C-alpha atoms as one frame of an Amber mdcrd trajectory, in Angstrom:
protein
   0.107   0.094   0.104   3.076   2.204   0.975   4.100   2.126  -2.732   0.864
   2.985  -4.121   0.631   6.149  -2.098   4.136   7.044  -3.514   2.995   6.414
  -6.649  -0.219   8.595  -5.902   2.108  11.476  -4.730   4.387  11.544  -7.885
   1.353  11.129 -10.395   0.135  14.153  -8.763   3.392  16.020  -9.058   3.561
  14.975 -12.528   0.153  16.335 -13.614   0.806  19.889 -11.599   4.422  19.994
 -13.481   3.026  19.240 -16.704   0.871  22.442 -16.294   3.964  24.258 -14.814
   1.948  25.051 -11.881   3.268  25.548  -8.272   1.870  23.579  -5.558   0.572
  26.724  -4.057  -1.577  26.982  -7.019  -3.081  23.255  -7.630  -3.530  23.543
  -3.608  -5.801  26.779  -4.250  -7.642  25.449  -7.486  -8.106  22.210  -5.765
  -9.035  23.837  -2.454  -6.991  22.675  -0.208  -3.943  23.343   2.412  -0.580
  23.691   0.459   1.367  21.913   3.024  -1.270  19.338   2.862  -0.773  18.922
  -1.038   2.999  18.704  -0.333   2.595  15.485   1.939   0.184  13.964  -0.905
   3.194  14.703  -3.420   5.798  13.263  -0.763   3.558   9.961  -0.435   3.110
  10.457   3.346  -0.764  10.494   3.137  -3.105   9.281   1.348  -6.443  11.574
   0.501  -9.795  10.498   0.418 -11.712   9.671  -2.499 -13.599  13.227  -2.357
  -9.986  14.961  -1.923  -8.391  12.589  -4.793 -11.263  13.770  -7.002 -10.974
  17.707  -6.224  -7.197  17.090  -7.231  -8.231  15.302 -10.467 -10.837  17.721
 -11.540  -8.276  20.564 -10.425  -5.769  19.038 -12.726  -8.227  18.924 -15.329
  -8.202  14.616 -15.531 -10.657  12.206 -14.577 -10.033  10.273 -11.273  -9.402
   6.930 -13.292  -6.837   8.695 -15.477  -5.157  10.149 -12.151  -5.121   6.625
 -10.976  -4.420   4.707 -13.942  -1.256   6.637 -14.110  -0.240   5.478 -10.528
  -0.824   2.226 -11.919   1.659   2.569 -14.573   4.346   3.933 -12.226   4.109
   0.734 -10.526   4.443  -1.171 -13.755
């Protein structure tokens, strides 16, 4: 499970950086605390499904697309 949490954080970071956004900007768009987003990206916390959906929406990707990217990281 720890690997999945780390891969989720890497996926969020990947899509954030592909948009050229700072953590602050993504946190604002997703209505999250910036320090919490940092914890997600470092794989220290696993967000709830509702929070994962907020992140996916802010990144303009489906939640299933975000999760699929996590699975690709694990392969």
